C-alpha positions in Angstrom: 22.7 -18.2 26.7 23.3 -14.7 25.4 20.4 -12.5 26.7 21.3 -9.5 24.5 18.9 -8.7 21.7 20.3 -8.3 18.2 19.4 -5.3 16.1 16.1 -6.9 15.0 15.0 -7.7 18.5 15.9 -11.4 18.7 18.0 -13.2 21.3 20.5 -14.5 18.8 23.9 -13.5 17.4 23.5 -12.0 13.9 25.7 -14.8 12.6 23.2 -17.3 13.9 20.2 -15.4 12.5 18.8 -16.0 9.0 16.8 -13.2 7.4 14.8 -13.1 4.2 15.0 -9.7 2.5 12.2 -8.9 0.0 14.3 -7.3 -2.8 12.4 -5.3 -5.4 15.5 -3.9 -7.2 15.0 -0.4 -5.8 17.3 1.5 -3.5 15.3 0.9 -0.3 15.2 -2.9 -0.3 18.7 -3.1 -1.7 20.0 -0.9 1.1 18.2 -3.0 3.7 19.9 -6.1 2.3 23.3 -4.4 2.5 22.6 -3.2 6.1 21.7 -6.8 7.2 24.8 -8.2 5.5 27.1 -5.6 7.1 25.7 -6.4 10.5 26.6 -10.1 10.0 23.2 -11.7 9.4 22.8 -14.6 7.1 20.8 -12.9 4.3 18.7 -14.5 1.6 17.3 -12.0 -1.0 14.1 -12.9 -2.7 12.7 -11.0 -5.8 9.2 -11.5 -7.1 8.4 -11.6 -10.8 4.8 -10.3 -10.6 3.7 -9.5 -14.2 5.0 -9.7 -17.8 5.5 -6.2 -18.9 7.3 -7.1 -22.2 9.6 -4.0 -21.7 12.9 -4.9 -20.0 13.9 -1.2 -20.0 15.9 0.8 -17.6 13.7 3.9 -17.8 10.7 2.3 -16.3 9.1 4.2 -13.4 7.2 1.1 -12.3 8.3 -1.3 -9.6 8.8 -5.1 -10.3 9.7 -4.6 -14.0 12.3 -6.7 -15.8 15.0 -4.1 -15.1 14.3 -4.3 -11.4 14.9 -8.0 -11.3 18.2 -7.5 -13.0 19.1 -4.7 -10.5 18.2 -6.9 -7.6 20.4 -9.7 -8.9 23.3 -7.3 -9.4 22.9 -6.0 -5.8 22.8 -9.6 -4.4 26.0 -10.5 -6.4 27.7 -7.3 -5.1 26.8 -8.2 -1.5 27.6 -11.9 -2.0 24.3 -13.1 -0.7 22.0 -15.9 -1.8 19.3 -14.7 -4.2 16.1 -16.3 -5.4 13.5 -15.2 -8.0 9.9 -16.4 -7.5 7.6 -16.4 -10.4 4.2 -15.2 -9.1 2.6 -13.8 -12.2 -0.5 -16.0 -11.9 -1.0 -15.2 -8.2 -0.5 -11.5 -8.9 -3.0 -11.5 -11.8 -5.7 -13.2 -9.7 -5.0 -11.5 -6.4 -4.2 -8.0 -7.5 -4.9 -7.1 -11.2 -8.4 -8.8 -11.5 -9.3 -7.4 -8.1 -8.3 -3.9 -9.3 -10.3 -4.1 -12.5 -13.4 -5.5 -10.7 -13.2 -2.7 -8.1 -13.2 0.0 -10.7 -16.2 -1.6 -12.4 -18.1 -1.4 -9.1 -17.5 2.4 -9.1 -14.7 2.1 -6.5 -11.2 3.6 -6.4 -8.9 0.6 -5.5 -5.4 0.6 -4.1 -3.6 -2.3 -5.6 -0.5 -1.8 -3.5 -2.4 -2.8 -0.4 -3.7 -5.9 -2.1 -0.2 -6.8 -3.3 1.2 -6.4 0.2 -1.7 -8.4 1.6 -1.5 -11.3 -0.9 1.7 -12.1 -2.8 4.2 -10.0 -0.8 3.3 -10.8 2.8 1.1 -13.9 2.7 3.0 -15.9 0.1 6.5 -14.5 0.8 5.8 -15.0 4.5 5.2 -18.7 3.8 8.3 -19.1 1.7 10.4 -17.4 4.4 9.1 -19.8 7.0 9.9 -22.7 4.8 13.4 -21.4 4.5 13.6 -21.4 8.3 14.3 -17.7 8.4 14.1 -15.9 11.7 12.5 -12.8 10.2 11.4 -11.2 7.0 12.9 -7.7 6.3 11.5 -5.2 3.8 12.4 -1.7 2.7 9.1 -0.1 3.6 9.1 3.2 5.4 7.3 2.2 8.6 8.6 2.1 12.1 8.2 -1.1 14.1 8.8 -1.5 17.8 9.2 -5.1 19.1 8.7 -5.8 22.8 8.8 -9.4 23.9 7.2 -11.3 21.0 4.8 -8.5 20.0 5.6 -6.0 17.3 3.7 -2.7 16.9 3.7 -0.6 13.7 4.1 3.1 13.6 4.2 5.9 11.0 7.7 6.4 9.6 9.8 9.3 10.9 10.0 10.6 7.3 6.3 11.5 6.9 6.7 12.2 3.2 7.8 8.5 2.7 5.5 6.9 5.3 4.0 3.7 3.9 2.0 2.6 7.0 -1.3 3.3 5.2 -0.5 0.5 2.6 0.3 -2.0 5.4 -2.8 -1.7 7.6 -4.0 -5.2 6.4 -0.9 -6.9 7.8 -1.9 -9.6 10.3 -0.5 -9.7 13.8 1.3 -12.9 13.0 3.0 -11.4 10.0 3.8 -8.2 11.9 5.6 -10.1 14.7 7.8 -11.7 12.0 8.4 -8.6 9.9 11.1 -6.0 10.4 11.3 -2.5 8.8 14.8 -1.0 9.3 14.1 2.2 7.3 11.3 3.4 9.5 13.6 5.6 11.6 15.6 7.0 8.6 15.1 9.7 6.1 15.3 8.9 2.4 18.5 10.8 1.8 20.2 8.7 4.6 19.1 5.5 2.8 20.8 6.7 -0.4 23.9 7.7 1.5 24.2 4.1 2.9 23.6 2.7 -0.6 26.5 4.9 -1.9 28.8 3.8 0.9 28.0 0.1 0.0 28.7 1.0 -3.6 25.3 -0.4 -4.8 24.4 0.2 -8.4 20.9 1.4 -7.4 22.1 4.3 -5.1 20.8 7.0 -7.5 17.9 5.0 -9.1 14.7 7.0 -9.2 11.8 5.8 -7.0 9.0 3.9 -8.7 6.0 6.1 -9.1 3.5 4.2 -11.2 1.5 1.1 -10.2 3.5 -1.7 -11.7 0.9 -3.0 -14.1 -0.5 0.5 -15.0 2.0 2.2 -17.4 2.0 6.0 -17.2 -1.0 5.9 -14.8 -3.3 5.0 -17.6 -5.5 2.6 -15.6 -8.4 2.8 -18.2 -6.3 1.0 -20.8 -5.7 -1.8 -18.3 -9.5 -2.2 -17.7 -10.1 -2.1 -21.5 -7.6 -4.9 -22.0 -9.1 -7.1 -19.3 -12.8 -6.2 -19.6 -13.3 -4.5 -23.1 -17.1 -4.8 -22.7 -17.1 -2.6 -19.6 -16.7 0.9 -21.1 -20.4 1.6 -21.7 -21.9 5.0 -22.1 -24.3 6.2 -19.4 -26.0 9.2 -17.9 -24.5 12.0 -15.9 -27.2 13.4 -13.5 -27.4 16.3 -11.2 -28.6 16.0 -7.5 -32.2 16.5 -8.6 -31.9 13.4 -10.9 -32.0 15.4 -14.1 -29.8 14.0 -17.0 -27.3 16.7 -17.8 -24.8 14.8 -19.9 -23.4 11.4 -21.0 -20.2 9.6 -19.9 -18.1 7.1 -21.8 -17.8 4.6 -18.9 -17.8 4.9 -15.1 -14.2 3.7 -14.9 -13.1 7.2 -16.2 -14.3 8.8 -12.9 -13.4 8.9 -9.3 -15.2 10.6 -6.3 -14.2 14.3 -6.0 -13.0 14.5 -9.7 -13.6 17.9 -11.4 -11.8 17.6 -14.7 -13.2 15.5 -17.6 -16.9 15.9 -16.7 -17.3 18.2 -19.8 -20.5 19.9 -18.7 -20.6 23.6 -18.3 -22.6 25.0 -15.3 -22.7 28.3 -13.5 -20.3 26.7 -10.9 -17.7 23.9 -11.2 -19.2 20.4 -11.0 -17.6 17.5 -9.0 -18.3 13.8 -9.1 -20.3 13.1 -5.9 -21.4 9.5 -6.5 -20.8 6.6 -8.9 -23.7 4.2 -9.3 -22.3 1.1 -11.0 -25.7 -0.7 -11.0 -27.4 2.1 -13.0 -24.1 3.0 -14.8 -24.6 6.6 -13.7 -22.5 9.5 -12.5 -24.0 12.0 -10.0 -22.4 15.4 -10.0 -22.9 18.6 -8.0 -21.2 21.5 -6.3 -18.0 21.2 -4.2 -19.8 21.8 -0.9 -21.7 18.6 -1.3 -18.4 16.6 -1.3 -17.7 16.8 2.4 -18.6 13.7 4.4 -18.4 13.0 8.2 -19.8 9.4 8.4 -17.9 6.5 6.7 -19.0 2.9 6.7 -16.2 0.3 6.6 -16.1 -3.4 5.8 -13.4 -6.1 6.1 -11.8 -4.7 9.2 -8.3 -5.7 10.2 -7.5 -4.8 13.8 -3.9 -4.9 15.2 -5.0 -4.0 18.7 -7.8 -4.9 21.1 -11.2 -3.3 20.3 -11.1 -1.2 23.6 -8.1 0.7 22.2 -10.5 2.2 19.6 -12.9 3.6 22.2 -11.0 6.9 22.7 -10.7 9.6 20.1 -8.2 8.5 17.5 -7.0 9.6 14.1 -7.8 8.2 10.7 -6.4 8.5 7.2 -8.8 8.1 4.2 -6.3 8.2 1.4 -2.6 7.5 1.1 -1.7 11.2 0.5 -4.3 12.5 3.0 -3.7 14.1 6.4 -4.6 12.5 9.8 -8.2 13.4 10.7 -9.7 13.2 14.2 -12.4 10.6 14.5 -14.4 8.3 16.7 -14.8 4.6 15.7 -17.7 2.3 16.4 -16.9 -1.3 15.7 -20.2 -3.1 14.9 -18.8 -6.6 14.7 -15.5 -8.3 13.7 -16.0 -7.1 10.1 -17.8 -3.7 10.1 -17.3 -0.3 11.6 -18.7 3.2 11.4 -16.2 6.2 11.5 -17.4 9.6 12.6 -15.1 12.4 11.5 -14.8 15.5 13.7 -14.9 17.7 10.6 -16.2 16.8 7.1 -13.6 15.6 4.5 -13.9 15.9 0.7 -13.5 13.1 -1.8 -13.9 10.0 0.4 -14.1 7.1 -2.1 -15.4 3.6 -1.7 -12.5 1.1 -2.4 -10.0 3.2 -0.6 -8.7 2.2 2.9 -9.5 4.0 6.2 -6.5 3.4 8.5 -6.6 4.0 12.3 -3.8 5.7 14.3 -3.2 6.6 17.9 -0.5 9.0 19.2 1.7 7.8 22.0 5.2 8.4 23.2 6.7 6.5 20.3 4.7 8.3 17.5 1.6 7.5 15.6 0.7 3.8 16.2 -1.2 1.9 13.5 -4.3 0.3 15.1 -5.6 -1.4 12.0 -8.2 -0.2 9.5 -10.9 -1.3 7.0 -12.1 -0.8 3.4 -14.4 2.1 2.7 -17.8 0.7 1.7 -19.9 3.9 1.6 
């Protein structure tokens, strides 16, 4: 028996190891498929058709568009690997789009990319990979994973500007032990260099920037399409409860927003609270935005609870910085986060992700959804 571990931490020769690569048609997942093929693994590429955009155009800045599926197919042909397309539009609509719309109507600011990873990408694709008897599932996410024995831990990527660990906090331990992320220790320009060496047609393809089902970032039009009755006028109030204006629908606002309130005051006004039950927006001065206490629901822990007892770091938005905090886990589902210093613009519906620094970097301990 060969005791040497292969590059994905398994005691098998690459030629005896089958891997499923989630291929979105972008440069990252295409490069990962190429790297696996070069190293001699048996590679099966799987692309998900998630929604019907009706625009099969090359200029799309969204992921999972018709063009992306064609690009993934071309890459698979170039690499001479098996390629499957799974049609998950209904699952995606139920698990991601409807959830996104409902969340906005509750006055929250949702993150559909986490829901997508949690449902169709990792849960459903995980099942398919197991059915295909694959030894591991590989993705092009920028997160670092370290496998020791049968346990895999997730860390922030070396390229902090690309790090996607925030979007993967809801991955289960079982999924994490099966997943591999080869790009976590690389910079984006290195990924593109590998794609060029492999002569992949996507080497210079721009990164997707928009949420796939939200063209040009216009999420209000998506909500109008699915819930046209939801854009109702309501009151804008100050902190004393006085009505100082009218809004055209709470979905037009997020916590911390300044532009678009359209009320003149002696100092700039910011959205402090969105009350969906009363269909009201509460506004006030910037200094009232800072919050230290955050209540979380639907926790997902990737470590034992005792690892949260020390001071750790949290991230309360995908583009935010790491904040020092203490966590009190109330039960399996709920927690209270106490930030060392107040943070502006914390919004229900976003994730709060936990990190701890060790010799390998910033380890992801889990996280939860911000309730209040």
